[in-house]
C-alpha positions in Angstrom: 26.2 37.8 9.5 28.5 39.3 12.0 30.9 37.3 14.2 29.0 38.6 17.3 25.7 37.2 16.1 27.3 33.9 15.2 28.9 33.6 18.7 25.5 34.6 20.3 23.7 31.9 18.3 26.3 29.2 19.2 26.1 30.2 22.9 22.3 30.0 22.8 22.5 26.6 21.1 25.0 25.3 23.6 22.8 26.5 26.5 19.7 24.9 25.1 21.5 21.7 24.5 23.1 21.5 27.9 19.9 22.6 29.6 17.8 20.1 27.8 19.5 17.2 29.6 17.2 15.9 32.3 14.1 17.6 30.9 12.9 14.5 29.1 12.4 11.1 30.6 12.9 8.0 28.5 9.8 6.1 28.0 8.9 2.4 28.2 8.2 1.1 24.7 4.6 0.1 24.2 3.4 -2.8 22.2 2.5 -1.5 18.7 -1.0 -2.4 17.5 -1.3 -5.2 15.0 -1.4 -3.9 11.4 -4.8 -2.7 10.2 -4.6 -4.8 7.1 -4.4 -8.0 9.1 -2.7 -11.2 7.9 -1.6 -11.0 4.3 -2.7 -13.8 2.0 -0.1 -16.4 1.7 -1.0 -16.8 -2.0 0.6 -13.4 -2.8 4.2 -14.6 -2.6 7.1 -15.2 -0.2 7.3 -11.5 0.7 3.8 -11.8 2.3 5.2 -14.6 4.5 8.1 -12.5 5.6 5.9 -9.4 6.3 3.5 -11.6 8.3 6.4 -12.8 10.4 7.5 -9.1 11.0 4.0 -8.0 12.0 2.7 -11.0 13.9 5.6 -12.9 15.5 5.4 -12.9 19.3 2.1 -11.2 19.5 -1.0 -12.9 21.1 -3.3 -11.1 18.6 -1.2 -12.4 15.7 -0.5 -16.0 16.8 -2.9 -17.5 14.2 -1.4 -15.5 11.4 2.2 -16.4 12.4 1.4 -20.2 12.7 -0.3 -20.1 9.3 3.1 -19.3 7.8 4.5 -22.6 9.0 4.3 -25.7 6.8 3.5 -29.1 8.5 7.0 -30.2 7.5 8.6 -27.1 9.2 11.9 -27.7 10.9 14.1 -25.2 12.8 17.9 -25.5 12.7 19.8 -23.4 15.3 23.2 -21.9 15.0 25.8 -24.4 16.3 27.0 -22.1 19.0 23.4 -21.7 20.3 23.1 -25.5 20.5 26.3 -25.8 22.5 25.3 -23.0 24.9 22.4 -25.1 26.2 24.2 -28.3 26.8 23.5 -30.7 28.4 19.9 -29.6 27.6 18.8 -30.1 24.0 15.9 -27.6 23.6 16.2 -27.7 19.8 15.6 -31.5 19.4 12.5 -32.3 17.5 11.8 -28.6 16.6 8.8 -28.7 14.3 5.8 -26.5 13.5 4.0 -27.5 16.7 7.1 -26.5 18.9 7.5 -23.3 16.9 3.9 -22.4 17.5 4.2 -23.1 21.2 7.4 -21.1 21.6 5.9 -18.2 19.6 3.0 -18.2 22.1 5.3 -18.4 25.0 7.1 -15.3 23.9 3.8 -13.5 23.2 2.7 -14.3 26.7 5.7 -12.6 28.4 6.8 -9.8 26.1 5.9 -6.1 26.8 7.2 -5.0 23.4 8.5 -6.8 20.3 9.7 -5.6 17.0 10.9 -7.9 14.2 12.8 -6.6 11.2 14.1 -8.6 8.2 16.6 -5.9 7.3 17.8 -7.1 3.9 18.7 -10.2 1.9 22.4 -11.0 2.3 22.4 -13.4 -0.7 20.4 -13.9 -3.9 17.4 -16.1 -3.7 17.6 -19.6 -5.0 14.4 -20.6 -6.9 13.5 -24.1 -8.0 12.9 -24.7 -11.7 9.2 -25.3 -11.1 9.2 -22.0 -9.1 7.4 -23.7 -6.2 10.3 -23.6 -3.7 12.4 -20.6 -2.8 15.4 -20.2 -0.5 15.7 -16.7 0.9 18.6 -15.4 3.0 17.8 -12.6 5.4 19.7 -10.5 7.9 17.3 -9.9 10.9 17.0 -8.0 14.1 14.5 -8.6 16.8 14.0 -6.2 19.7 12.2 -7.4 22.8 11.2 -6.0 26.2 10.4 -8.4 28.9 11.0 -6.1 31.9 11.0 -2.4 31.3 13.3 -0.5 30.6 15.6 -3.3 29.4 15.4 -3.9 25.6 17.0 -7.1 24.4 18.4 -7.3 20.9 18.7 -10.5 18.8 20.5 -10.4 15.4 21.6 -12.9 12.9 20.8 -14.5 9.6 17.8 -16.5 8.7 18.0 -18.9 5.7 14.3 -19.5 5.0 13.1 -22.3 2.6 9.5 -21.6 1.5 7.3 -23.9 -0.6 4.1 -23.2 -2.5 1.6 -26.0 -1.9 -1.3 -27.2 -3.9 -3.5 -24.4 -2.6 -1.0 -21.8 -3.9 -0.1 -20.7 -0.4 3.6 -20.1 0.5 4.8 -21.6 3.8 8.1 -22.0 5.6 9.5 -25.5 5.5 12.9 -24.8 7.0 14.5 -22.0 9.0 18.3 -22.2 9.4 19.6 -19.7 11.9 23.2 -18.2 11.8 25.1 -15.7 13.8 25.6 -12.3 12.2 28.7 -10.1 12.5 27.8 -8.7 15.9 28.0 -10.2 19.3 24.2 -10.1 20.0 22.4 -13.4 20.7 20.5 -14.9 17.8 16.7 -15.3 17.4 17.5 -19.0 17.8 18.9 -18.4 21.2 15.7 -16.6 22.2 13.7 -19.6 20.9 15.8 -22.1 22.8 15.5 -20.0 26.0 11.7 -19.9 25.6 11.4 -23.6 25.3 13.3 -24.6 28.4 
């Protein structure tokens, strides 16, 4: 290949790149449809619970599925910094499965787009000797649009305790929220803001 052809190719590429600016408009994200497979059976393991949270949290069409992942003994524990940011209010007091369901529905009613990702496990699971209780440690990211085009991002760590009941279904009994390594607000902060 000659130098002249290489220069011509670079020039054409630069012109196309420079000329493309302004040709495309950014779009407002749209709510993805709920998964076609529906709510996964909670008897299939703790991963089914996590996948149900990813697919159904904050969606009106999925509120029954999300609430089904919560045990009646569910408690939410926010990051300490989140608690202090709300003082003198105490939105996290008495946070049980009923409050969690109400806040989930509140978020579902106002969001225009939501995407939940449990990215990876940041520590090894702790499994009880009878194998009916597991602690899972997840890094997460939640993206949320309330008013287009602004996308809010919430990141952190979720320590989930899941228990398999007499029916064989796994449910969350405890959610402990922690800050991650970035400066984004946590999912707990979103929850607290949605309860006030």
